[in-house]
C-alpha positions in Angstrom: 28.7 12.8 63.1 30.7 11.4 59.9 32.8 14.2 58.3 32.9 14.8 55.7 35.9 16.3 52.2 35.7 16.4 49.1 37.8 15.3 46.2 38.5 17.7 43.3 39.9 16.7 39.9 42.0 19.9 39.0 40.0 20.4 35.4 39.5 24.2 36.2 42.5 26.9 36.1 44.8 26.6 39.3 43.1 30.0 40.7 40.4 28.6 41.6 41.1 24.4 42.8 42.5 27.3 45.5 39.6 29.3 45.7 36.9 25.9 45.9 39.2 24.0 49.2 39.0 27.6 50.6 35.0 28.2 50.3 35.0 24.3 51.7 37.1 25.4 55.0 34.3 28.5 55.3 31.1 26.0 54.7 32.5 22.9 57.1 34.0 20.0 55.3 37.1 18.7 57.6 39.0 16.8 54.0 40.2 19.0 50.9 42.0 16.2 48.6 43.1 17.0 45.4 43.5 14.4 42.0 47.3 14.2 40.9 46.6 13.6 36.8 49.3 14.2 35.4 48.8 16.9 32.6 46.7 19.3 34.8 47.0 22.1 37.2 50.3 20.8 39.5 48.6 19.4 42.3 51.5 20.8 45.4 50.9 24.0 43.7 47.9 24.0 44.2 48.2 23.1 47.8 50.9 25.3 48.3 48.7 28.4 47.7 45.9 26.5 49.8 47.9 25.4 53.0 48.5 29.4 52.5 44.6 30.6 52.5 43.0 28.0 54.7 43.8 27.1 58.8 41.1 24.4 59.5 41.1 21.1 56.8 43.2 18.8 56.5 45.2 18.9 52.8 46.9 16.5 50.4 47.2 14.8 46.7 45.3 11.7 45.6 48.5 10.2 44.1 50.3 7.0 42.7 54.3 5.6 43.1 54.7 5.7 39.0 54.5 9.7 37.7 56.5 10.5 41.3 58.9 8.6 42.8 57.8 8.1 46.2 61.2 10.0 47.6 60.3 13.1 46.0 56.6 12.1 47.5 57.8 12.4 50.6 59.6 15.8 50.3 57.0 17.3 48.3 54.1 16.1 51.0 57.0 17.4 54.5 57.2 20.1 52.7 53.0 20.6 52.5 52.9 19.8 56.1 55.2 22.8 57.3 53.7 25.2 55.1 50.2 23.9 57.3 50.8 23.6 59.6 50.6 19.5 60.3 47.2 19.3 58.3 48.7 17.3 55.4 48.1 13.5 54.1 48.3 11.6 51.7 46.6 9.0 49.6 47.4 6.8 48.2 46.2 4.6 44.9 47.3 2.7 42.0 47.6 4.3 39.2 44.2 5.1 36.7 44.6 5.0 32.9 43.7 8.2 31.9 47.2 9.6 33.9 49.2 6.5 32.8 47.9 5.8 29.7 48.9 9.1 28.0 52.6 8.3 29.7 52.9 4.6 28.2 53.3 3.7 31.7 52.2 -0.4 32.3 50.1 -0.4 35.9 52.9 -3.3 36.5 52.8 -5.0 40.0 50.6 -2.4 41.6 50.1 -3.4 45.2 54.4 -3.2 45.4 54.0 -0.2 44.1 52.1 1.9 46.9 53.5 -1.1 49.5 57.3 0.9 48.8 55.7 4.3 49.0 53.9 3.9 52.1 57.5 1.9 53.1 59.3 4.8 51.5 57.4 8.0 52.6 57.3 6.6 56.3 61.4 5.8 56.1 62.1 9.3 55.1 59.1 11.1 57.2 61.7 9.4 60.1 64.2 12.1 59.9 67.2 9.2 59.9 69.1 8.2 56.9 68.4 5.8 55.0 69.8 3.3 53.3 66.8 0.3 51.8 66.2 -1.7 49.3 61.7 -2.8 48.3 61.2 -4.6 45.0 60.5 -1.2 43.6 62.4 1.5 44.6 65.4 1.8 46.8 67.3 4.3 48.8 70.9 5.1 49.6 72.2 7.3 52.2 68.8 9.0 51.8 67.7 11.5 54.4 65.3 14.5 54.7 66.3 18.4 55.1 66.5 19.0 59.1 63.4 21.9 57.9 61.7 19.0 56.7 62.1 17.3 59.6 59.5 17.4 63.3 57.2 15.2 64.8 54.1 16.0 62.6 56.3 14.8 59.5 56.3 11.6 61.2 52.8 10.8 61.5 51.9 12.3 58.5 48.1 10.2 57.1 48.5 7.7 54.7 45.2 7.3 52.8 44.7 3.9 50.8 42.0 4.7 47.6 41.6 1.2 46.0 39.1 -1.6 44.8 41.8 -4.5 44.7 42.0 -7.0 47.0 45.7 -7.0 48.4 46.1 -3.1 48.8 42.5 -3.5 50.6 44.9 -5.7 52.9 47.8 -3.6 52.4 45.2 -0.9 53.9 44.1 -2.4 56.4 47.6 -3.5 58.0 49.0 0.1 58.2 46.7 2.7 56.6 45.0 5.5 58.4 42.1 6.0 55.8 41.1 3.4 53.1 38.9 5.1 50.3 36.1 3.0 48.3 34.9 4.2 45.8 32.6 1.6 45.1 28.4 0.9 46.3 27.4 -2.2 46.1 31.6 -3.3 47.5 31.7 -2.0 50.5 30.4 -4.7 52.1 33.1 -7.3 50.5 35.8 -4.0 50.0 35.3 -3.2 53.8 36.1 -7.4 55.5 38.8 -7.4 53.7 40.1 -4.1 54.7 38.9 -5.8 58.6 41.3 -9.7 57.4 44.2 -7.0 56.7 43.7 -5.5 60.2 43.4 -8.5 61.8 46.7 -9.5 61.1 48.6 -6.9 61.8 46.7 -6.8 65.2 44.8 -3.5 65.1 42.0 -1.5 64.6 42.4 -1.0 61.2 42.1 2.0 59.8 39.6 4.9 59.4 36.3 3.6 57.0 35.5 6.2 53.7 33.8 6.8 50.7 34.6 8.3 47.8 31.8 9.6 45.2 30.0 12.1 43.6 26.8 12.8 44.8 24.3 12.8 41.3 21.7 14.7 42.2 20.3 15.8 38.8 19.6 14.3 35.2 23.0 16.5 34.6 24.8 15.4 37.1 23.9 11.5 36.5 25.0 12.6 32.6 28.3 13.6 33.5 29.3 11.0 36.0 28.5 8.1 32.9 30.9 10.1 31.2 33.3 8.7 33.4 32.9 5.0 34.8 33.8 3.5 31.9 37.5 4.2 33.5 36.3 2.7 36.5 35.0 -0.2 35.2 38.7 -0.8 33.5 40.7 -0.2 36.7 38.6 -3.0 38.6 38.4 -6.1 39.7 35.9 -9.2 38.9 34.8 -8.7 42.5 33.7 -5.6 42.0 32.0 -5.6 38.4 29.9 -8.4 39.5 29.0 -6.3 43.0 27.2 -4.2 39.7 25.5 -6.5 37.8 27.8 -7.8 35.3 28.3 -11.6 33.6 30.8 -13.3 32.5 30.4 -11.6 29.2 29.9 -7.9 30.4 32.8 -8.5 32.9 34.7 -10.1 29.0 33.6 -6.3 27.6 34.9 -5.0 30.4 38.3 -6.7 30.6 38.4 -6.4 26.0 38.5 -2.7 26.8 41.1 -2.4 30.1 43.7 -4.2 27.0 43.0 -2.5 24.5 42.0 0.7 26.4 40.1 1.6 24.6 36.8 3.1 26.7 34.1 3.4 23.4 33.6 -0.2 23.6 31.6 0.4 26.9 29.5 2.7 26.0 26.4 -0.3 25.4 26.7 -0.8 29.2 26.6 3.0 30.4 22.7 3.4 32.3 21.3 5.2 35.0 20.7 2.0 36.6 23.9 1.4 36.7 25.4 4.9 38.1 22.1 3.9 40.8 24.3 0.8 41.3 27.6 1.6 41.5 26.6 5.9 43.7 24.6 7.8 45.4 21.8 8.9 42.9 18.4 10.6 42.4 17.0 13.1 43.8 18.6 15.1 47.0 15.6 13.6 48.6 16.4 9.9 48.0 20.2 11.7 47.7 19.9 12.0 51.9 18.3 8.8 52.3 21.2 7.0 50.0 23.6 8.0 52.3 22.3 7.8 55.8 22.4 3.9 54.5 25.4 3.9 53.9 26.5 5.2 56.9 24.1 3.0 58.8 25.2 -0.3 57.4 28.5 0.5 57.3 29.9 2.2 60.1 31.5 5.0 57.8 33.5 7.1 59.5 33.9 10.1 56.0 32.0 10.7 52.9 34.0 12.5 50.2 32.6 14.4 47.3 33.7 14.7 44.0 34.0 17.6 42.2 34.4 17.1 38.8 33.3 19.9 36.6 35.8 22.6 35.2 33.4 25.3 35.6 33.8 27.0 39.8 30.6 28.0 40.1 29.1 25.1 39.5 31.8 23.3 41.7 30.9 26.3 44.5 27.2 24.9 43.9 27.9 21.7 44.4 29.8 22.2 47.6 27.0 24.2 49.2 24.0 22.3 48.3 25.9 18.6 48.8 27.1 19.5 51.8 23.1 20.1 53.2 22.9 16.2 51.9 25.1 15.4 53.7 24.6 17.1 56.9 20.9 15.7 55.9 21.8 12.0 55.9 24.6 11.5 58.9 22.5 13.2 61.2 
């Protein structure tokens, strides 16, 4: 059966983030990943608390190589792996406008940043002293503390969440999982992942879909509010899969250049959201999940939790688990 996970954007109080993860394990989810949003509850503090209160669910951050040096991330992940009894995983992405722009960080050479981060983490998790030079980062006689090094640390899974072709190929070549977020682009994205896997002579990573399953009008409206940021961070291939013509793509690119999501409000429609991800009545969402799993041979479905309200998120956990369980049988 296809496994399930949650992706928590920590708009909640830190304790509520922990409570959501604990409830997710109790219900039966397999994974809990938490967004490293920079100005919100610290991802590693929350994950450490989650590790202490859970036993089975695999946990980790969704982070980038710009706001934290990957050597610091490697040490944080090795710590989490010890605290969780070997349940840590990490998802790397290029970094989005919502996080980088307020810090004045330009998203330059995202492929190289992610690739360097992957190399740095794996080198340090080996436990050896490392002197290494990448294009973005370097190590000079670096070594993790002996208390953080064990065989389990060396095999911490790395997932890559991306829409860009170079990072999709990187995921195919070296990641344990690839997280894809745009429903009509799944087929094209997975073809690029397969090309990377073929270059490396490997079977390829787990195939995962990440999105919010919107089964009420209120959820649809909430999701539309975040869609401009998705569009601004998407390559042209993805925008075309969503139905944008050249004029629409130019509008998205202007909004991205100006970091002004308001420029895209006129493009936000229920029809666009329905193309972007699973939305509709609960029965329609169940059918949509079943179709995605069957068409793309998915291994994992990961659902977004975006509400600042604990009770809403707990209800969403239960309702979404019911939809997932019915849709993946």
